[in-house]
C-alpha atoms as an extended CHARMM CRD file, in Angstrom:
* protein
*
       301  EXT
         1         1  MET       CA            130.4230000000       47.2890000000      -23.4020000000  PROA      1               0.0000000000
         2         2  ASP       CA            129.7050000000       46.5260000000      -19.7510000000  PROA      2               0.0000000000
         3         3  ILE       CA            125.7200000000       47.1630000000      -19.0490000000  PROA      3               0.0000000000
         4         4  ALA       CA            124.0620000000       47.4570000000      -15.7220000000  PROA      4               0.0000000000
         5         5  ILE       CA            120.7320000000       46.7180000000      -16.1020000000  PROA      5               0.0000000000
         6         6  THR       CA            117.9880000000       47.8140000000      -13.5380000000  PROA      6               0.0000000000
         7         7  ASN       CA            114.4850000000       46.4280000000      -13.7750000000  PROA      7               0.0000000000
         8         8  VAL       CA            111.6430000000       48.8550000000      -12.3820000000  PROA      8               0.0000000000
         9         9  GLN       CA            108.6720000000       47.6760000000      -11.3700000000  PROA      9               0.0000000000
        10        10  LEU       CA            106.5670000000       50.6860000000      -11.2990000000  PROA      10              0.0000000000
        11        11  ASP       CA            103.1780000000       51.7370000000      -12.4430000000  PROA      11              0.0000000000
        12        12  LEU       CA            102.1960000000       54.0750000000      -10.3240000000  PROA      12              0.0000000000
        13        13  GLY       CA            102.9460000000       57.0890000000      -12.4030000000  PROA      13              0.0000000000
        14        14  CYS       CA            100.1210000000       56.3940000000      -14.9230000000  PROA      14              0.0000000000
        15        15  GLY       CA             96.5750000000       56.1870000000      -14.8850000000  PROA      15              0.0000000000
        16        16  ARG       CA             96.4170000000       52.2990000000      -15.1410000000  PROA      16              0.0000000000
        17        17  ARG       CA             98.4150000000       48.9640000000      -14.1230000000  PROA      17              0.0000000000
        18        18  GLY       CA            100.6180000000       46.7210000000      -15.7430000000  PROA      18              0.0000000000
        19        19  THR       CA            103.4720000000       48.6750000000      -16.7460000000  PROA      19              0.0000000000
        20        20  ASP       CA            105.3450000000       47.0040000000      -13.5350000000  PROA      20              0.0000000000
        21        21  MET       CA            105.5600000000       44.0510000000      -15.5060000000  PROA      21              0.0000000000
        22        22  GLY       CA            107.4470000000       45.6550000000      -18.3300000000  PROA      22              0.0000000000
        23        23  PRO       CA            110.5900000000       44.5710000000      -17.3990000000  PROA      23              0.0000000000
        24        24  SER       CA            109.7830000000       40.8900000000      -17.0170000000  PROA      24              0.0000000000
        25        25  ALA       CA            108.6320000000       40.9250000000      -20.5470000000  PROA      25              0.0000000000
        26        26  MET       CA            111.4520000000       42.5130000000      -21.9740000000  PROA      26              0.0000000000
        27        27  HSD       CA            113.4730000000       39.7590000000      -20.1070000000  PROA      27              0.0000000000
        28        28  VAL       CA            111.2900000000       37.1550000000      -21.7640000000  PROA      28              0.0000000000
        29        29  ALA       CA            111.9560000000       38.3170000000      -25.2790000000  PROA      29              0.0000000000
        30        30  GLY       CA            115.7000000000       37.4520000000      -24.6840000000  PROA      30              0.0000000000
        31        31  LEU       CA            117.0560000000       40.7320000000      -23.7930000000  PROA      31              0.0000000000
        32        32  VAL       CA            120.2390000000       39.5580000000      -22.1810000000  PROA      32              0.0000000000
        33        33  PRO       CA            121.1810000000       36.8570000000      -24.7290000000  PROA      33              0.0000000000
        34        34  GLY       CA            120.5470000000       39.3590000000      -27.1760000000  PROA      34              0.0000000000
        35        35  LEU       CA            122.9180000000       42.0060000000      -25.9830000000  PROA      35              0.0000000000
        36        36  THR       CA            125.4980000000       39.2220000000      -25.3510000000  PROA      36              0.0000000000
        37        37  ARG       CA            125.2470000000       37.6960000000      -28.3750000000  PROA      37              0.0000000000
        38        38  ILE       CA            126.6740000000       41.4830000000      -30.1180000000  PROA      38              0.0000000000
        39        39  GLY       CA            129.3610000000       41.2030000000      -27.8180000000  PROA      39              0.0000000000
        40        40  HSD       CA            128.2310000000       43.3320000000      -24.6560000000  PROA      40              0.0000000000
        41        41  ARG       CA            129.0870000000       42.1390000000      -20.9730000000  PROA      41              0.0000000000
        42        42  ILE       CA            126.0360000000       42.1490000000      -18.5040000000  PROA      42              0.0000000000
        43        43  HSD       CA            127.6080000000       43.0850000000      -15.4880000000  PROA      43              0.0000000000
        44        44  SER       CA            124.4760000000       43.2130000000      -13.1320000000  PROA      44              0.0000000000
        45        45  VAL       CA            120.6320000000       42.5560000000      -13.2880000000  PROA      45              0.0000000000
        46        46  GLU       CA            119.1740000000       44.1800000000      -10.3210000000  PROA      46              0.0000000000
        47        47  ASP       CA            115.4980000000       45.4390000000       -9.3590000000  PROA      47              0.0000000000
        48        48  VAL       CA            114.2330000000       48.5600000000       -8.1390000000  PROA      48              0.0000000000
        49        49  GLU       CA            110.6810000000       47.8930000000       -6.8310000000  PROA      49              0.0000000000
        50        50  ALA       CA            107.6700000000       49.9030000000       -6.3950000000  PROA      50              0.0000000000
        51        51  ARG       CA            104.8220000000       49.7150000000       -3.2510000000  PROA      51              0.0000000000
        52        52  SER       CA            101.7440000000       48.3020000000       -4.9690000000  PROA      52              0.0000000000
        53        53  ALA       CA             98.5540000000       50.6220000000       -5.4960000000  PROA      53              0.0000000000
        54        54  GLU       CA             96.3920000000       48.8390000000       -2.8950000000  PROA      54              0.0000000000
        55        55  SER       CA             98.8910000000       49.2060000000       -0.2780000000  PROA      55              0.0000000000
        56        56  ILE       CA             99.0280000000       53.2110000000       -0.0230000000  PROA      56              0.0000000000
        57        57  SER       CA             97.0970000000       55.7850000000       -0.5150000000  PROA      57              0.0000000000
        58        58  VAL       CA             97.0470000000       58.2530000000       -4.0280000000  PROA      58              0.0000000000
        59        59  GLY       CA             98.0880000000       61.3390000000       -1.6730000000  PROA      59              0.0000000000
        60        60  ASP       CA             97.7830000000       64.6270000000       -3.2950000000  PROA      60              0.0000000000
        61        61  PRO       CA             95.3960000000       64.0970000000       -6.3330000000  PROA      61              0.0000000000
        62        62  SER       CA             97.5710000000       66.5350000000       -8.3280000000  PROA      62              0.0000000000
        63        63  ALA       CA            100.7160000000       64.6630000000       -7.9720000000  PROA      63              0.0000000000
        64        64  ARG       CA             99.2640000000       60.9990000000       -7.5080000000  PROA      64              0.0000000000
        65        65  TYR       CA            101.5060000000       58.6620000000       -5.4050000000  PROA      65              0.0000000000
        66        66  LEU       CA            104.3540000000       61.2320000000       -5.3890000000  PROA      66              0.0000000000
        67        67  ASP       CA            106.0470000000       60.0440000000       -2.2570000000  PROA      67              0.0000000000
        68        68  ALA       CA            106.1340000000       56.2450000000       -3.6000000000  PROA      68              0.0000000000
        69        69  ILE       CA            107.4190000000       57.5020000000       -6.9660000000  PROA      69              0.0000000000
        70        70  LEU       CA            109.9190000000       59.6190000000       -5.1530000000  PROA      70              0.0000000000
        71        71  SER       CA            111.2980000000       56.7160000000       -3.1540000000  PROA      71              0.0000000000
        72        72  VAL       CA            111.7630000000       54.7190000000       -6.3740000000  PROA      72              0.0000000000
        73        73  CYS       CA            113.4900000000       57.6610000000       -8.2330000000  PROA      73              0.0000000000
        74        74  SER       CA            115.8930000000       58.2530000000       -5.6830000000  PROA      74              0.0000000000
        75        75  ARG       CA            117.0380000000       54.8940000000       -5.2060000000  PROA      75              0.0000000000
        76        76  LEU       CA            117.1410000000       54.8830000000       -8.9310000000  PROA      76              0.0000000000
        77        77  THR       CA            119.4110000000       58.1220000000       -8.7540000000  PROA      77              0.0000000000
        78        78  ASP       CA            121.7760000000       56.2170000000       -6.6250000000  PROA      78              0.0000000000
        79        79  ARG       CA            122.1300000000       52.8650000000       -8.6940000000  PROA      79              0.0000000000
        80        80  VAL       CA            122.5090000000       55.0320000000      -11.9630000000  PROA      80              0.0000000000
        81        81  ALA       CA            124.9100000000       56.8420000000      -10.3340000000  PROA      81              0.0000000000
        82        82  ALA       CA            126.7010000000       54.2880000000       -9.1330000000  PROA      82              0.0000000000
        83        83  ASN       CA            126.6280000000       52.0960000000      -12.4650000000  PROA      83              0.0000000000
        84        84  LEU       CA            128.3260000000       54.8040000000      -14.2700000000  PROA      84              0.0000000000
        85        85  ALA       CA            130.8860000000       55.4860000000      -11.4610000000  PROA      85              0.0000000000
        86        86  ASP       CA            131.8800000000       51.6870000000      -11.5720000000  PROA      86              0.0000000000
        87        87  GLY       CA            132.3530000000       52.1100000000      -15.5030000000  PROA      87              0.0000000000
        88        88  HSD       CA            129.0420000000       50.9290000000      -16.5150000000  PROA      88              0.0000000000
        89        89  LEU       CA            126.4860000000       51.6730000000      -18.8520000000  PROA      89              0.0000000000
        90        90  PRO       CA            123.0580000000       52.0660000000      -17.0710000000  PROA      90              0.0000000000
        91        91  LEU       CA            120.1320000000       50.3390000000      -19.1870000000  PROA      91              0.0000000000
        92        92  VAL       CA            117.0200000000       50.6190000000      -17.3500000000  PROA      92              0.0000000000
        93        93  LEU       CA            113.9640000000       49.4720000000      -17.9430000000  PROA      93              0.0000000000
        94        94  GLY       CA            110.5640000000       50.1630000000      -16.9940000000  PROA      94              0.0000000000
        95        95  GLY       CA            107.6660000000       51.0770000000      -15.8210000000  PROA      95              0.0000000000
        96        96  ASP       CA            106.2600000000       54.2690000000      -16.4170000000  PROA      96              0.0000000000
        97        97  HSD       CA            107.9690000000       57.1570000000      -17.5670000000  PROA      97              0.0000000000
        98        98  ALA       CA            107.8420000000       58.8000000000      -13.9250000000  PROA      98              0.0000000000
        99        99  GLN       CA            111.1530000000       56.8230000000      -13.4600000000  PROA      99              0.0000000000
       100       100  ALA       CA            113.2470000000       59.0220000000      -16.0620000000  PROA      100             0.0000000000
       101       101  ILE       CA            113.3430000000       61.7280000000      -13.3270000000  PROA      101             0.0000000000
       102       102  GLY       CA            115.4210000000       58.8620000000      -11.3020000000  PROA      102             0.0000000000
       103       103  THR       CA            117.3240000000       57.4550000000      -14.0970000000  PROA      103             0.0000000000
       104       104  ILE       CA            118.4300000000       61.0650000000      -15.6330000000  PROA      104             0.0000000000
       105       105  SER       CA            118.9450000000       62.4910000000      -12.0490000000  PROA      105             0.0000000000
       106       106  GLY       CA            121.2960000000       59.6950000000      -11.6790000000  PROA      106             0.0000000000
       107       107  LEU       CA            123.2410000000       60.4570000000      -14.9990000000  PROA      107             0.0000000000
       108       108  ALA       CA            123.2730000000       64.2790000000      -14.1200000000  PROA      108             0.0000000000
       109       109  ARG       CA            124.3660000000       63.6180000000      -10.6870000000  PROA      109             0.0000000000
       110       110  HSD       CA            127.6050000000       61.9020000000      -11.8320000000  PROA      110             0.0000000000
       111       111  HSD       CA            128.5090000000       64.4300000000      -14.9200000000  PROA      111             0.0000000000
       112       112  LYS       CA            128.1660000000       67.3960000000      -12.8570000000  PROA      112             0.0000000000
       113       113  ALA       CA            130.3840000000       66.1700000000      -10.5170000000  PROA      113             0.0000000000
       114       114  ARG       CA            133.1420000000       65.7160000000      -13.3350000000  PROA      114             0.0000000000
       115       115  GLY       CA            131.4950000000       69.6340000000      -14.9700000000  PROA      115             0.0000000000
       116       116  GLU       CA            129.8920000000       67.8820000000      -17.4580000000  PROA      116             0.0000000000
       117       117  ARG       CA            126.3460000000       68.1540000000      -19.0860000000  PROA      117             0.0000000000
       118       118  VAL       CA            123.9070000000       65.4850000000      -20.4000000000  PROA      118             0.0000000000
       119       119  GLY       CA            122.1630000000       65.3880000000      -23.4910000000  PROA      119             0.0000000000
       120       120  VAL       CA            118.7240000000       63.3550000000      -23.8990000000  PROA      120             0.0000000000
       121       121  ILE       CA            116.8100000000       62.1680000000      -26.9890000000  PROA      121             0.0000000000
       122       122  TRP       CA            113.6160000000       61.9420000000      -25.4460000000  PROA      122             0.0000000000
       123       123  VAL       CA            111.3780000000       59.1270000000      -27.7870000000  PROA      123             0.0000000000
       124       124  ASP       CA            107.3950000000       59.6360000000      -26.7860000000  PROA      124             0.0000000000
       125       125  ALA       CA            103.8250000000       60.7270000000      -28.2070000000  PROA      125             0.0000000000
       126       126  HSD       CA            103.7050000000       63.0480000000      -25.2580000000  PROA      126             0.0000000000
       127       127  THR       CA            105.9680000000       66.1130000000      -24.3430000000  PROA      127             0.0000000000
       128       128  ASP       CA            105.7060000000       65.0030000000      -20.3810000000  PROA      128             0.0000000000
       129       129  MET       CA            105.8780000000       68.4780000000      -19.3110000000  PROA      129             0.0000000000
       130       130  ASN       CA            102.8940000000       68.8890000000      -17.2110000000  PROA      130             0.0000000000
       131       131  THR       CA            103.4770000000       70.0120000000      -13.6560000000  PROA      131             0.0000000000
       132       132  PRO       CA            101.1170000000       69.3110000000      -10.6460000000  PROA      132             0.0000000000
       133       133  ASP       CA             99.7780000000       72.6280000000      -11.3230000000  PROA      133             0.0000000000
       134       134  SER       CA             98.9680000000       72.0100000000      -14.8690000000  PROA      134             0.0000000000
       135       135  SER       CA             97.9570000000       68.2380000000      -15.2040000000  PROA      135             0.0000000000
       136       136  PRO       CA             94.4420000000       67.3370000000      -16.2570000000  PROA      136             0.0000000000
       137       137  SER       CA             94.8750000000       63.8760000000      -14.4360000000  PROA      137             0.0000000000
       138       138  GLY       CA             97.8000000000       64.2170000000      -11.8450000000  PROA      138             0.0000000000
       139       139  ASN       CA             99.9290000000       61.3240000000      -13.3850000000  PROA      139             0.0000000000
       140       140  ILE       CA            103.2370000000       61.8320000000      -12.7650000000  PROA      140             0.0000000000
       141       141  HSD       CA            103.9900000000       59.7090000000      -15.8750000000  PROA      141             0.0000000000
       142       142  GLY       CA            103.0170000000       63.1310000000      -17.6580000000  PROA      142             0.0000000000
       143       143  MET       CA            105.3330000000       65.1850000000      -15.4730000000  PROA      143             0.0000000000
       144       144  PRO       CA            108.9550000000       63.7500000000      -15.8910000000  PROA      144             0.0000000000
       145       145  LEU       CA            110.5140000000       66.0480000000      -18.1030000000  PROA      145             0.0000000000
       146       146  ALA       CA            109.4990000000       69.1220000000      -16.4790000000  PROA      146             0.0000000000
       147       147  ALA       CA            110.9480000000       67.7740000000      -13.0590000000  PROA      147             0.0000000000
       148       148  LEU       CA            114.2240000000       66.9990000000      -14.8710000000  PROA      148             0.0000000000
       149       149  LEU       CA            114.0110000000       70.7680000000      -16.0770000000  PROA      149             0.0000000000
       150       150  GLY       CA            113.5170000000       72.0150000000      -12.7830000000  PROA      150             0.0000000000
       151       151  TYR       CA            110.0550000000       72.6470000000      -12.9580000000  PROA      151             0.0000000000
       152       152  GLY       CA            107.4000000000       70.5610000000      -10.1570000000  PROA      152             0.0000000000
       153       153  PRO       CA            107.6360000000       68.9220000000       -6.4750000000  PROA      153             0.0000000000
       154       154  SER       CA            111.1680000000       70.4500000000       -5.2810000000  PROA      154             0.0000000000
       155       155  SER       CA            111.6150000000       66.8730000000       -3.9600000000  PROA      155             0.0000000000
       156       156  LEU       CA            111.4710000000       65.6310000000       -7.5930000000  PROA      156             0.0000000000
       157       157  THR       CA            113.5900000000       68.6090000000       -9.1040000000  PROA      157             0.0000000000
       158       158  GLY       CA            116.3930000000       68.1390000000       -6.5870000000  PROA      158             0.0000000000
       159       159  LEU       CA            117.3410000000       64.3830000000       -6.9120000000  PROA      159             0.0000000000
       160       160  SER       CA            120.4840000000       65.3970000000       -9.2900000000  PROA      160             0.0000000000
       161       161  GLY       CA            121.3790000000       68.2080000000       -6.8000000000  PROA      161             0.0000000000
       162       162  SER       CA            121.1000000000       71.9290000000       -6.5200000000  PROA      162             0.0000000000
       163       163  THR       CA            120.2850000000       72.6610000000      -10.3320000000  PROA      163             0.0000000000
       164       164  PRO       CA            118.1480000000       71.2430000000      -12.2710000000  PROA      164             0.0000000000
       165       165  ALA       CA            119.1850000000       68.0590000000      -13.9860000000  PROA      165             0.0000000000
       166       166  LEU       CA            118.7080000000       69.3340000000      -17.6280000000  PROA      166             0.0000000000
       167       167  ARG       CA            118.8840000000       72.3000000000      -19.7720000000  PROA      167             0.0000000000
       168       168  PRO       CA            116.2880000000       72.4390000000      -22.1430000000  PROA      168             0.0000000000
       169       169  GLU       CA            118.9420000000       73.2460000000      -25.1860000000  PROA      169             0.0000000000
       170       170  ASP       CA            120.2180000000       70.0030000000      -24.1720000000  PROA      170             0.0000000000
       171       171  VAL       CA            116.9330000000       67.7600000000      -24.9170000000  PROA      171             0.0000000000
       172       172  ALA       CA            114.9420000000       66.8720000000      -28.2370000000  PROA      172             0.0000000000
       173       173  ILE       CA            111.6520000000       65.0810000000      -28.0550000000  PROA      173             0.0000000000
       174       174  ILE       CA            110.8700000000       63.1340000000      -31.0420000000  PROA      174             0.0000000000
       175       175  GLY       CA            107.6930000000       61.9260000000      -32.0640000000  PROA      175             0.0000000000
       176       176  ALA       CA            104.9900000000       64.0510000000      -30.2260000000  PROA      176             0.0000000000
       177       177  ARG       CA            101.4450000000       64.0270000000      -31.3400000000  PROA      177             0.0000000000
       178       178  ASP       CA             99.2500000000       64.5960000000      -28.5700000000  PROA      178             0.0000000000
       179       179  VAL       CA            100.3030000000       67.4070000000      -26.2130000000  PROA      179             0.0000000000
       180       180  ASP       CA             97.8990000000       68.6530000000      -23.3120000000  PROA      180             0.0000000000
       181       181  SER       CA             96.8980000000       72.2980000000      -23.9220000000  PROA      181             0.0000000000
       182       182  THR       CA             98.1790000000       73.0030000000      -20.2130000000  PROA      182             0.0000000000
       183       183  GLU       CA            101.5130000000       72.0290000000      -21.0400000000  PROA      183             0.0000000000
       184       184  ILE       CA            102.1420000000       73.9130000000      -23.9610000000  PROA      184             0.0000000000
       185       185  PRO       CA            103.3020000000       77.2460000000      -22.3200000000  PROA      185             0.0000000000
       186       186  LEU       CA            105.8280000000       75.3790000000      -20.5400000000  PROA      186             0.0000000000
       187       187  VAL       CA            107.3240000000       73.8220000000      -23.3720000000  PROA      187             0.0000000000
       188       188  LYS       CA            107.3430000000       77.2780000000      -25.3230000000  PROA      188             0.0000000000
       189       189  GLU       CA            108.4870000000       79.1350000000      -22.2640000000  PROA      189             0.0000000000
       190       190  THR       CA            111.5850000000       76.5300000000      -22.0200000000  PROA      190             0.0000000000
       191       191  GLY       CA            112.6190000000       76.1590000000      -25.6760000000  PROA      191             0.0000000000
       192       192  VAL       CA            112.8830000000       72.9290000000      -25.5750000000  PROA      192             0.0000000000
       193       193  ARG       CA            113.0590000000       71.2600000000      -29.1440000000  PROA      193             0.0000000000
       194       194  VAL       CA            110.0520000000       69.2420000000      -30.0080000000  PROA      194             0.0000000000
       195       195  TYR       CA            109.7670000000       67.0710000000      -33.2400000000  PROA      195             0.0000000000
       196       196  THR       CA            106.1920000000       66.3390000000      -33.8500000000  PROA      196             0.0000000000
       197       197  MET       CA            105.0290000000       63.5870000000      -36.5610000000  PROA      197             0.0000000000
       198       198  SER       CA            104.0720000000       66.4940000000      -38.8230000000  PROA      198             0.0000000000
       199       199  GLU       CA            107.4770000000       67.6400000000      -38.9360000000  PROA      199             0.0000000000
       200       200  LEU       CA            109.0930000000       64.3880000000      -38.9530000000  PROA      200             0.0000000000
       201       201  ASP       CA            106.5460000000       63.6320000000      -41.8210000000  PROA      201             0.0000000000
       202       202  SER       CA            107.2180000000       67.0580000000      -44.0060000000  PROA      202             0.0000000000
       203       203  ARG       CA            111.3860000000       67.2450000000      -43.5480000000  PROA      203             0.0000000000
       204       204  GLY       CA            111.9740000000       63.7720000000      -43.3340000000  PROA      204             0.0000000000
       205       205  THR       CA            112.8740000000       61.3900000000      -40.0350000000  PROA      205             0.0000000000
       206       206  ALA       CA            116.5210000000       61.1540000000      -41.0060000000  PROA      206             0.0000000000
       207       207  VAL       CA            116.8710000000       64.8390000000      -41.4020000000  PROA      207             0.0000000000
       208       208  CYS       CA            115.1430000000       65.7490000000      -38.1460000000  PROA      208             0.0000000000
       209       209  VAL       CA            117.0150000000       62.6490000000      -36.1930000000  PROA      209             0.0000000000
       210       210  ARG       CA            120.3580000000       64.1240000000      -37.4860000000  PROA      210             0.0000000000
       211       211  GLU       CA            119.5030000000       67.6050000000      -36.2610000000  PROA      211             0.0000000000
       212       212  ALA       CA            118.1730000000       66.5650000000      -33.1140000000  PROA      212             0.0000000000
       213       213  LEU       CA            121.7060000000       64.6300000000      -32.2500000000  PROA      213             0.0000000000
       214       214  GLU       CA            123.8660000000       67.4300000000      -33.1820000000  PROA      214             0.0000000000
       215       215  ARG       CA            121.5890000000       69.7880000000      -30.8020000000  PROA      215             0.0000000000
       216       216  VAL       CA            121.9450000000       67.2400000000      -27.5790000000  PROA      216             0.0000000000
       217       217  LEU       CA            125.8710000000       66.3010000000      -28.2580000000  PROA      217             0.0000000000
       218       218  ASP       CA            126.4790000000       69.9780000000      -28.7200000000  PROA      218             0.0000000000
       219       219  GLY       CA            129.1010000000       70.7620000000      -25.6560000000  PROA      219             0.0000000000
       220       220  THR       CA            127.9740000000       67.9830000000      -23.8700000000  PROA      220             0.0000000000
       221       221  ALA       CA            129.3180000000       64.4800000000      -22.1620000000  PROA      221             0.0000000000
       222       222  GLY       CA            127.0650000000       62.2130000000      -24.3380000000  PROA      222             0.0000000000
       223       223  VAL       CA            123.1260000000       61.5850000000      -25.0850000000  PROA      223             0.0000000000
       224       224  HSD       CA            120.9780000000       59.5530000000      -23.1890000000  PROA      224             0.0000000000
       225       225  LEU       CA            118.1870000000       57.6990000000      -24.8800000000  PROA      225             0.0000000000
       226       226  SER       CA            114.8500000000       57.8350000000      -22.8430000000  PROA      226             0.0000000000
       227       227  PHE       CA            112.5040000000       55.6830000000      -25.1980000000  PROA      227             0.0000000000
       228       228  ASP       CA            108.7100000000       55.4870000000      -24.6640000000  PROA      228             0.0000000000
       229       229  LEU       CA            106.9850000000       53.0750000000      -26.6910000000  PROA      229             0.0000000000
       230       230  ASP       CA            104.1400000000       54.8780000000      -27.1370000000  PROA      230             0.0000000000
       231       231  GLY       CA            106.0440000000       57.1950000000      -29.6900000000  PROA      231             0.0000000000
       232       232  VAL       CA            105.5850000000       54.0200000000      -31.6890000000  PROA      232             0.0000000000
       233       233  ASP       CA            102.3320000000       53.5050000000      -33.7230000000  PROA      233             0.0000000000
       234       234  PRO       CA             99.8490000000       51.2900000000      -31.9240000000  PROA      234             0.0000000000
       235       235  LYS       CA             99.9350000000       49.0770000000      -34.9250000000  PROA      235             0.0000000000
       236       236  GLU       CA            103.8590000000       48.1380000000      -34.0200000000  PROA      236             0.0000000000
       237       237  ALA       CA            103.3240000000       48.5900000000      -30.2240000000  PROA      237             0.0000000000
       238       238  PRO       CA            100.2170000000       47.8910000000      -29.2670000000  PROA      238             0.0000000000
       239       239  GLY       CA            101.1470000000       47.0480000000      -25.3590000000  PROA      239             0.0000000000
       240       240  VAL       CA            101.0630000000       50.5840000000      -24.4770000000  PROA      240             0.0000000000
       241       241  GLY       CA             98.7880000000       52.3000000000      -21.5920000000  PROA      241             0.0000000000
       242       242  THR       CA             98.4150000000       55.6230000000      -23.8990000000  PROA      242             0.0000000000
       243       243  PRO       CA             98.2630000000       54.8990000000      -27.5790000000  PROA      243             0.0000000000
       244       244  VAL       CA             98.4270000000       57.2250000000      -29.7550000000  PROA      244             0.0000000000
       245       245  PRO       CA             97.4710000000       56.5940000000      -33.6290000000  PROA      245             0.0000000000
       246       246  GLY       CA            100.2180000000       57.9890000000      -36.3390000000  PROA      246             0.0000000000
       247       247  GLY       CA            103.0600000000       57.2820000000      -34.4390000000  PROA      247             0.0000000000
       248       248  LEU       CA            106.7920000000       56.2630000000      -35.4010000000  PROA      248             0.0000000000
       249       249  THR       CA            107.0970000000       53.1560000000      -37.7780000000  PROA      249             0.0000000000
       250       250  LEU       CA            109.3220000000       50.2710000000      -37.1820000000  PROA      250             0.0000000000
       251       251  ARG       CA            111.9230000000       51.5180000000      -39.2220000000  PROA      251             0.0000000000
       252       252  GLU       CA            111.9360000000       55.0340000000      -37.9740000000  PROA      252             0.0000000000
       253       253  SER       CA            112.2970000000       53.5630000000      -34.6790000000  PROA      253             0.0000000000
       254       254  HSD       CA            115.1430000000       51.6390000000      -35.4510000000  PROA      254             0.0000000000
       255       255  LEU       CA            116.5650000000       54.6830000000      -37.2320000000  PROA      255             0.0000000000
       256       256  ILE       CA            116.5340000000       56.2040000000      -34.2490000000  PROA      256             0.0000000000
       257       257  CYS       CA            118.3480000000       54.2780000000      -31.9430000000  PROA      257             0.0000000000
       258       258  GLU       CA            120.7150000000       53.0250000000      -34.7710000000  PROA      258             0.0000000000
       259       259  SER       CA            121.6730000000       56.7740000000      -35.4580000000  PROA      259             0.0000000000
       260       260  ILE       CA            122.5200000000       56.9040000000      -31.6020000000  PROA      260             0.0000000000
       261       261  ALA       CA            124.7350000000       53.9960000000      -31.7470000000  PROA      261             0.0000000000
       262       262  ARG       CA            126.6240000000       55.4290000000      -34.7990000000  PROA      262             0.0000000000
       263       263  SER       CA            127.3840000000       58.5480000000      -32.5290000000  PROA      263             0.0000000000
       264       264  GLN       CA            128.9840000000       56.5910000000      -30.1610000000  PROA      264             0.0000000000
       265       265  LYS       CA            128.0220000000       59.0760000000      -27.5880000000  PROA      265             0.0000000000
       266       266  LEU       CA            125.3600000000       56.9070000000      -25.7170000000  PROA      266             0.0000000000
       267       267  LEU       CA            125.5750000000       57.4200000000      -21.8860000000  PROA      267             0.0000000000
       268       268  GLY       CA            122.9290000000       55.3840000000      -20.7700000000  PROA      268             0.0000000000
       269       269  MET       CA            119.1980000000       54.2410000000      -21.9050000000  PROA      269             0.0000000000
       270       270  GLU       CA            115.5850000000       53.5870000000      -20.8370000000  PROA      270             0.0000000000
       271       271  MET       CA            112.8210000000       51.6230000000      -22.1630000000  PROA      271             0.0000000000
       272       272  VAL       CA            109.4040000000       52.6420000000      -20.7940000000  PROA      272             0.0000000000
       273       273  GLU       CA            105.6850000000       52.4320000000      -20.7560000000  PROA      273             0.0000000000
       274       274  LEU       CA            105.3960000000       48.5540000000      -21.9280000000  PROA      274             0.0000000000
       275       275  ASN       CA            102.3230000000       47.1000000000      -20.5460000000  PROA      275             0.0000000000
       276       276  PRO       CA            101.9930000000       43.4060000000      -20.9110000000  PROA      276             0.0000000000
       277       277  THR       CA             98.5590000000       43.2750000000      -20.0460000000  PROA      277             0.0000000000
       278       278  LEU       CA             97.5450000000       45.3540000000      -23.0660000000  PROA      278             0.0000000000
       279       279  ASP       CA            100.1850000000       43.5450000000      -25.4970000000  PROA      279             0.0000000000
       280       280  VAL       CA             99.1890000000       40.7750000000      -28.2130000000  PROA      280             0.0000000000
       281       281  ARG       CA            102.0490000000       37.7130000000      -27.6810000000  PROA      281             0.0000000000
       282       282  ASN       CA            104.5350000000       40.0740000000      -26.4300000000  PROA      282             0.0000000000
       283       283  THR       CA            104.7580000000       41.7630000000      -29.7690000000  PROA      283             0.0000000000
       284       284  THR       CA            105.8760000000       45.0550000000      -28.0850000000  PROA      284             0.0000000000
       285       285  GLY       CA            107.9460000000       43.1730000000      -25.7100000000  PROA      285             0.0000000000
       286       286  GLU       CA            110.2050000000       41.9860000000      -28.7590000000  PROA      286             0.0000000000
       287       287  LEU       CA            110.2640000000       45.2150000000      -30.4720000000  PROA      287             0.0000000000
       288       288  ALA       CA            111.8170000000       46.7610000000      -27.4330000000  PROA      288             0.0000000000
       289       289  VAL       CA            114.4830000000       44.2760000000      -26.9590000000  PROA      289             0.0000000000
       290       290  TRP       CA            115.0640000000       45.1950000000      -30.9800000000  PROA      290             0.0000000000
       291       291  LEU       CA            115.0440000000       48.6360000000      -30.7470000000  PROA      291             0.0000000000
       292       292  ILE       CA            117.4990000000       48.0880000000      -27.5320000000  PROA      292             0.0000000000
       293       293  MET       CA            119.8670000000       46.1750000000      -29.0620000000  PROA      293             0.0000000000
       294       294  SER       CA            119.9890000000       48.6010000000      -32.3320000000  PROA      294             0.0000000000
       295       295  ALA       CA            121.3630000000       51.4840000000      -29.7810000000  PROA      295             0.0000000000
       296       296  MET       CA            123.8260000000       49.2830000000      -28.3440000000  PROA      296             0.0000000000
       297       297  GLY       CA            124.9920000000       48.7900000000      -32.1390000000  PROA      297             0.0000000000
       298       298  LYS       CA            123.3690000000       45.8970000000      -33.4800000000  PROA      298             0.0000000000
       299       299  THR       CA            123.1570000000       46.6910000000      -37.4260000000  PROA      299             0.0000000000
       300       300  ILE       CA            121.9390000000       44.9290000000      -40.3950000000  PROA      300             0.0000000000
       301       301  LEU       CA            125.1380000000       44.1710000000      -41.7670000000  PROA      301             0.0000000000
């Protein structure tokens, strides 16, 4: 497989600094040699940089740093669409989860032109379906899935074209356990499938992951994996800015990635919200690399 890596140096979407250094931590943990070792070709490694918080104003407090985030997402949309047009699988390293607006808009733009839809597995402790009207913080990393479904600032919702990037029935969220009361109405209104940690515990993670994949692959070109490391339990992934206890175990996280690899329907992947300033000896950076390699086909035997 030919892989095009994009490093997104973005931390404007979250409430604390540091995720802009996430891509470097993954590279330090051996991402490129690891992918090469399991048979992939790295076509390119390029950067999409953001302005620093010190150099710009917050702007509208209900959508903090919107203009700067829009700039990042617009460039990322173009980059991902170009990667796909060239036949390369886009692997996007973050950066906070606001970047997913760009990553998935690029995928959607490419596949819409071919008359196809994109399925998404969204691994996250949160549902990320706030809008500027509902967000308690105004941080855009809590809004990307809403924007991709067509809710929120038109500048963000329109990156993939005249229609929303995603349909609710093509999305499954896995690992949710911390949902703002203000976003629950939109989650319920859209009908996006949310597999909470309680459901994973009661029904079994393997059953839920299999069901989620069947949902997002029904009638779509394939699946994009948007993996927020705060979906993993903080004991395994301490280097995140919004840790929530009771998350996915190491093995459950690998199971999700391995299941997607086995489907042979992976369209793209992003790994987000790694904050090296909060990590312990790059533990979370190494975990991120292991998970990426699992999604790209690394197996135990």
